[in-house]
N, C-alpha and C positions, 0 to 999 in steps of 0.2 A: 089362092096362094101361088106365088111364082114357082116355075118349074125347078129352079136351082134350090129353092127353099124346101120344096117337096122332096127332092132327091136327097138333100142333106138330112132331112127328118127321117126318111126311110133308111138311109145309111146308118144314122145314129141308132135307130130302133133295131136294125139288123145286128149291128155291132154289140149293142147292149144285151141282146138276147142270145147271141151265138159266139161271142168272143171266148176263145179257148183260154187265153191268158187270165181273163176275169174269173172264169170258172175254176181254173186251177188255183188262183190266189184265194178264192173263197174256200175251197177245200183245204188248202194249206192253213189258212187262219183257223178254221174249225178244228182241225186236228192239232194244231199247235196249242190252241186253248186247252185241249184235254191234257196234253203233256205239261204245259206250264202250270195248270191248276194242281196237278199231282206233285210237281216238283217244287212248287212255291214254299212249302214248309222247310225245304232244304236250302232255300236261298239261291236257287239256280234255275235258269231258263232252259228250255229244250235246245236252243241254239248253243248255249254254253256247255250243256251236257254233251252235245255232239262233238264239240271241239275237244273237250276233255277226253272223250272216248277215242277220237281220232289220234290225238297226241299220245295217249296211252298205248294204242295199238301200233302206231308207227315208231314209237320210241322217240329219241331226240329227233326233232324234225324242224325244218324251216317253214316259214309262212307259205311258200309256194306249194310245198308238199301237202300241207293241211288244206289249203284252198283247193287243190286238185282233188283230194280225197273227198271233200264235202261239196264240191262244185260251188264254192263261194268266191266272191270278188275280194280283193285285198282290203278294201276299206271296211267291209262288213266284218271280216275276220279281225282286223286291227282294233276296232271298237270293242268287241267282246274280249279279245285277248288282254287289252289294257285293264279292263275290269277284273279279269281273272288273275292277272299278275298282282293287282292291288289286294285282292282277297287271299292271295297266297296259294291258289290252286295250281298255278303254273309258275315256272321259273324260266328266265331267259339266260342263255349262255352263248358265248362267242363260239363260232364254228372253228374248225381246224385252220382255215385260212385267215381268221381274224376279221374278215369282212362280212361274213354271214352271221345271222342271229338264229340260234336254235332254241326251240321250246321243249320243255320236258314237264311232266306231271310231278308235282311235289307230293310229299307224304300226306299233306292236307288234302290235296286233290284226289289222291288214291282213297283216303278215308271217305271223302264226300261221294265218290263213285260207289263205294260199297254201301254207304248209308242210303243213297238215293236210288239204288238199283231196284228195290221192291216197288217204289213209287213209279219208276219208269215202267216196270213190268205191268203194274195195274193200269197205267195209261195206255200201254200197248194193247192190252186186252179190250179196253174201252174203245180205242180207235178201231180195232178189228171188228168189234160188234157194230159200231157205227157204219163202217164201210161195207162190211159183208165180204164173204169169200170170193164171189165173182169179181167184185170191184178190185179187191186186193190182187187177184190173179192178173187182171188187166193192167193194173198199175205196175206190177212186177215186169210184165212183158214190155210195157212202155218205157220203163227205166232202162231195161236191158237194151232196147232198140236205140234209145238216145245215147247211152254210153258207148255202144258200138259205133255209132255214127260219129260221135265226138272224138273217139280215139283215132279215126281215120282223117279228121280234118287237120289242116295245118294250124299250128299255134301262132 
């Protein structure tokens, strides 16, 4: 085998075995499956639930505020928000300046949050059991570190 092919194979093998991004995505998919399974009877995904919770918590909020709160990019948020507007869980209003668009949770969205909360809680317990206390503690520290670094970076 030529040296550059061997190097390429070794690099691919190393990346496949050690890539942090792949490991985190795998973990995220596993945990998301738990929440999505629990929330499916309510017709909502965990991504949509997080948006509903963020908008409920923030009050009337623009897309940028929700993206910042959930560390989402605008295209990901826009896709879910459009579905949520169609389902009547969110409403869109013009901001004070008439140029911005604000989101708010509708009464239907509030009812959905209340109905889905026990399913979310059950999924939360299942995810905690899957990950274990030590992993959750490490995850909490990692999120705190990333958020503190992110807040000091220029936008």
